[in-house]
C-alpha positions in Angstrom: 68.9 -62.3 -7.1 71.1 -59.3 -8.7 72.4 -61.7 -11.3 71.3 -60.6 -14.8 74.0 -63.1 -17.0 73.3 -65.9 -19.2 70.2 -68.1 -17.8 68.9 -71.4 -17.6 65.0 -71.3 -18.3 63.9 -72.7 -15.2 60.9 -75.9 -15.0 58.5 -73.1 -13.9 58.6 -71.2 -17.3 57.4 -74.3 -18.7 54.8 -75.3 -16.2 53.4 -71.8 -16.4 53.0 -72.0 -20.1 51.6 -75.4 -19.9 48.7 -74.7 -17.4 47.9 -71.4 -18.8 47.1 -72.9 -22.3 45.2 -75.9 -20.3 43.1 -73.9 -18.3 42.5 -71.0 -20.7 42.3 -72.6 -24.0 41.9 -76.2 -23.3 45.2 -77.2 -24.9 47.3 -80.1 -23.2 50.8 -79.4 -24.0 53.8 -81.8 -23.4 56.6 -80.2 -21.8 59.1 -81.9 -24.2 57.4 -80.3 -27.1 58.4 -77.0 -26.0 61.5 -74.9 -27.4 62.1 -71.1 -26.5 63.7 -68.7 -28.5 64.1 -64.7 -28.3 61.0 -63.9 -30.3 58.2 -64.9 -32.7 59.8 -63.4 -35.6 63.0 -65.1 -35.1 60.9 -68.4 -34.1 59.3 -67.8 -37.6 62.6 -67.8 -39.2 64.0 -70.5 -37.5 61.3 -73.1 -38.3 61.2 -72.0 -41.9 65.1 -73.0 -41.9 64.2 -76.4 -40.5 61.4 -77.0 -42.9 62.3 -75.4 -46.0 65.5 -75.1 -48.5 66.5 -72.2 -50.5 64.3 -71.9 -53.5 61.3 -73.4 -51.8 58.0 -71.8 -51.3 56.2 -70.6 -48.4 52.2 -70.3 -48.8 50.7 -67.3 -46.8 47.0 -65.9 -46.9 47.2 -62.2 -47.7 47.4 -59.6 -46.7 49.3 -60.8 -43.9 51.7 -59.4 -41.3 54.5 -57.8 -43.0 57.3 -59.8 -41.3 56.4 -63.1 -42.8 57.6 -61.8 -45.8 60.8 -60.8 -44.6 61.5 -64.1 -42.9 60.3 -66.0 -45.9 63.1 -63.9 -48.1 65.7 -64.0 -45.8 65.6 -67.6 -46.0 66.5 -67.6 -49.4 62.3 -68.7 -50.0 59.8 -67.0 -52.0 56.4 -66.4 -50.9 53.1 -68.3 -52.3 50.4 -66.0 -52.1 46.8 -66.7 -51.5 44.6 -63.9 -51.2 41.6 -63.7 -48.8 38.0 -63.3 -49.9 35.9 -60.7 -48.8 32.5 -62.0 -47.3 29.3 -60.2 -47.4 29.7 -59.3 -43.8 32.8 -57.5 -44.7 35.2 -59.6 -43.2 38.0 -61.8 -44.7 37.3 -65.4 -45.3 39.2 -68.3 -46.9 38.7 -69.6 -50.1 39.7 -73.0 -49.9 39.4 -73.9 -53.4 42.2 -71.1 -54.1 44.1 -72.5 -51.2 43.9 -76.5 -52.5 45.3 -74.8 -55.7 48.3 -73.1 -54.1 49.0 -75.7 -51.7 49.4 -78.0 -54.8 52.2 -76.0 -56.4 55.5 -77.4 -56.9 58.1 -76.5 -54.2 55.6 -75.3 -51.5 56.7 -76.5 -48.3 54.7 -74.9 -45.4 51.8 -72.7 -44.6 52.9 -70.1 -42.5 49.3 -69.2 -40.9 48.1 -66.3 -38.8 46.0 -67.1 -36.1 44.1 -64.9 -35.2 44.5 -62.6 -38.5 46.7 -59.7 -38.8 45.6 -57.7 -40.4 41.9 -57.8 -40.6 41.0 -59.3 -37.0 39.5 -62.6 -38.2 39.6 -65.4 -35.6 39.6 -68.6 -37.7 36.9 -71.1 -36.2 37.8 -74.7 -35.7 36.1 -75.6 -38.7 38.2 -73.4 -40.8 40.9 -74.5 -39.1 40.1 -78.0 -39.7 39.9 -77.5 -43.4 43.1 -75.9 -43.4 44.6 -78.7 -41.9 43.3 -81.4 -44.4 44.5 -79.4 -47.3 48.0 -78.8 -46.0 48.1 -82.7 -44.9 46.9 -83.8 -48.3 50.1 -81.8 -50.1 52.5 -82.7 -47.3 52.7 -79.1 -45.8 53.9 -78.7 -42.5 51.6 -75.6 -40.8 53.6 -72.9 -39.0 50.9 -71.0 -36.6 51.7 -67.7 -35.5 49.5 -67.2 -32.4 50.8 -64.3 -30.9 47.7 -62.5 -30.7 45.2 -65.8 -29.4 44.7 -63.7 -26.3 43.1 -60.8 -28.0 39.5 -62.0 -29.0 35.9 -60.0 -28.9 32.6 -60.0 -29.4 31.9 -63.9 -28.6 35.0 -64.9 -31.1 36.9 -68.0 -29.6 40.5 -68.2 -30.0 41.2 -71.8 -31.3 44.9 -73.3 -31.3 45.6 -74.7 -34.7 47.2 -77.8 -32.7 44.3 -78.4 -30.4 41.6 -78.9 -33.3 42.0 -82.7 -33.9 45.0 -85.5 -34.1 45.9 -84.4 -37.9 46.3 -80.5 -37.1 48.4 -81.4 -33.9 50.8 -83.9 -36.1 51.4 -81.5 -38.9 51.8 -78.6 -37.0 54.6 -76.1 -35.1 52.8 -73.3 -32.9 54.3 -69.9 -32.0 53.5 -67.9 -29.3 54.8 -65.4 -26.4 53.6 -63.0 -23.9 54.7 -60.1 -25.8 51.5 -58.6 -27.5 48.9 -59.9 -24.6 51.4 -58.4 -21.8 53.3 -56.0 -24.0 56.6 -57.7 -23.0 58.3 -57.9 -26.5 61.3 -55.9 -25.4 62.0 -58.8 -23.0 62.2 -61.1 -26.0 60.8 -64.8 -25.0 58.9 -66.7 -27.1 58.0 -70.6 -27.4 57.8 -73.0 -30.2 55.7 -76.0 -30.0 56.0 -79.1 -31.9 55.3 -83.0 -30.7 57.5 -83.7 -34.1 60.6 -84.9 -32.7 62.6 -85.0 -35.5 61.3 -81.3 -36.6 61.8 -80.1 -33.0 65.2 -81.1 -33.2 65.6 -79.3 -36.7 64.5 -76.2 -35.4 66.5 -76.3 -32.4 69.5 -76.6 -34.6 68.3 -73.7 -37.0 67.9 -71.6 -33.5 71.5 -72.1 -32.6 72.6 -71.5 -36.3 70.6 -68.2 -36.2 72.2 -67.5 -32.9 68.8 -66.8 -31.2 69.0 -69.5 -28.6 69.7 -67.1 -25.4 67.2 -65.3 -23.7 67.2 -62.6 -20.9 66.6 -63.4 -17.3 63.4 -60.8 -17.5 62.0 -62.7 -20.0 61.2 -66.2 -18.5 60.3 -64.2 -15.0 57.7 -62.2 -17.0 56.3 -64.7 -18.5 55.9 -66.9 -15.5 54.2 -63.7 -13.9 52.2 -63.2 -16.9 50.6 -66.9 -17.1 49.5 -66.7 -13.6 45.7 -66.3 -12.0 46.8 -62.5 -11.2 48.1 -62.1 -15.2 44.7 -63.5 -15.9 42.8 -60.6 -14.2 44.9 -58.1 -15.5 44.5 -59.4 -19.1 40.7 -59.3 -18.8 40.5 -55.9 -17.7 42.9 -55.3 -21.0 40.3 -56.7 -23.3 37.7 -54.9 -21.8 39.5 -51.5 -22.2 40.5 -52.3 -25.8 37.1 -53.4 -26.5 35.8 -50.1 -25.7 38.5 -48.5 -27.6 37.1 -50.6 -30.7 33.7 -49.4 -30.0 34.8 -45.8 -30.0 36.6 -46.4 -33.2 33.5 -47.8 -35.0 31.3 -44.8 -33.7 34.1 -42.4 -34.5 34.0 -43.3 -38.2 30.5 -44.2 -38.7 29.7 -40.7 -37.7 32.4 -38.4 -38.9 34.0 -40.8 -41.9 31.3 -43.0 -42.9 33.0 -43.2 -46.7 35.8 -45.3 -44.8 34.3 -48.4 -43.6 36.2 -50.2 -40.7 36.3 -54.0 -41.1 34.4 -55.9 -38.1 37.5 -56.7 -35.5 37.0 -60.2 -34.0 40.6 -60.4 -32.7 43.9 -58.5 -32.5 44.1 -54.8 -31.7 44.6 -53.7 -35.0 41.8 -52.0 -37.2 41.9 -52.3 -40.8 39.9 -49.3 -42.5 38.9 -49.3 -46.3 40.3 -46.0 -47.6 39.7 -47.0 -51.4 37.4 -44.3 -51.7 40.4 -41.6 -51.8 41.8 -43.6 -54.9 45.3 -43.1 -53.8 48.1 -45.4 -53.2 47.9 -46.2 -49.2 51.5 -45.6 -48.6 51.2 -42.0 -49.9 48.1 -42.0 -47.5 50.1 -43.2 -44.7 53.2 -40.6 -45.9 50.7 -37.6 -46.0 49.1 -38.5 -42.1 52.8 -38.8 -40.8 53.9 -35.6 -42.4 51.1 -33.3 -42.2 49.4 -34.5 -39.0 52.2 -36.2 -37.0 49.9 -39.6 -36.7 51.4 -42.7 -37.8 49.2 -45.4 -39.3 50.7 -48.2 -41.5 49.9 -48.5 -45.2 47.8 -51.5 -46.4 50.6 -52.4 -48.9 53.2 -53.1 -45.7 51.3 -56.4 -45.6 51.2 -57.5 -49.3 49.7 -56.2 -52.5 46.2 -57.5 -51.4 46.7 -54.6 -48.5 46.2 -51.8 -51.1 43.4 -49.6 -50.5 43.5 -50.0 -46.7 45.2 -48.7 -43.6 46.1 -50.7 -40.2 45.7 -48.6 -36.8 46.8 -49.6 -33.6 44.3 -49.2 -30.8 45.9 -50.7 -28.0 46.8 -47.2 -26.0 45.2 -44.9 -23.7 41.9 -43.7 -24.9 43.0 -40.1 -24.6 45.7 -40.7 -27.1 43.5 -43.0 -29.3 40.9 -40.0 -29.4 43.8 -37.5 -30.3 45.1 -39.4 -33.1 41.4 -40.2 -34.6 41.1 -36.3 -34.8 44.5 -36.5 -36.5 43.3 -39.2 -39.0 40.1 -37.2 -39.4 41.6 -34.1 -40.6 44.3 -35.9 -42.8 41.8 -38.0 -44.4 39.2 -35.0 -45.1 42.2 -33.0 -46.7 43.3 -35.7 -48.9 39.4 -36.2 -50.0 39.2 -32.4 -50.2 42.3 -32.4 -52.5 40.0 -34.8 -55.0 42.1 -38.0 -54.2 43.4 -39.3 -57.8 
């Protein structure tokens, strides 16, 4: 229509979102439980503001998405870190005894959950999510579940919305979601905040306005409506097949040419988590070296907390030709560092 000023988000957006999650994930969402804002990170910040006061603590499972730390800090809160454990299969797992102890500490108000988990690519099962819910309910914590990577699951894994698990998880949770990862629309700035707790929803709505992230642009909702369609779903399935093949290429490459650097099994997201601890170098030094000498950008594990030391993160959501070029550069850089003797 040629008018790109302030917008009123139409009912078609809510209908498209509700239909998508019902059809694809078996989650029935009430229309009045949905708020919108300009992105999932602004949604995290507004939700923390609605739940916690400065000086409170927010529980996180580490290593975890770097913006969790900044959103917590920017609200005057502190991160209560609960380190993930490594299972025999190389994947992360939740140490539930450790989680129980952390949830019980004074001042902890909420668990900020990444479902699926970034980094590491875990797709938490319904049973794991139910146990998280039980622990958080026992200690009076709200679960803020960032589910932006929910569509990226592979190898038979199944994404389960936290709020869909059971009545308890529905009651104590706030879910944050967007098309920004699954349909590469981050620049269009549109995200949904979903909670059935009317009082909490009103406080979040107030926090959205205090933070001045209450307006979205007219392309954001239009793109979301298009994405949450049958045509969008067909496009997404093709994308998932392509990224799954990229994952296979990465694993084969490392197994054949860089076997000393294990790649964690990827069930979800498009972010490979590579163990480079054999170099005995700080991960930020490895990142800086690869950028400076090979002109390839990866992310140091410590961007995701101290428990990410010894890892680098590689984004594989790109054309295969670029992926192969990037892997060649990473190979040169890591072999050069290994030849220099690491530490």
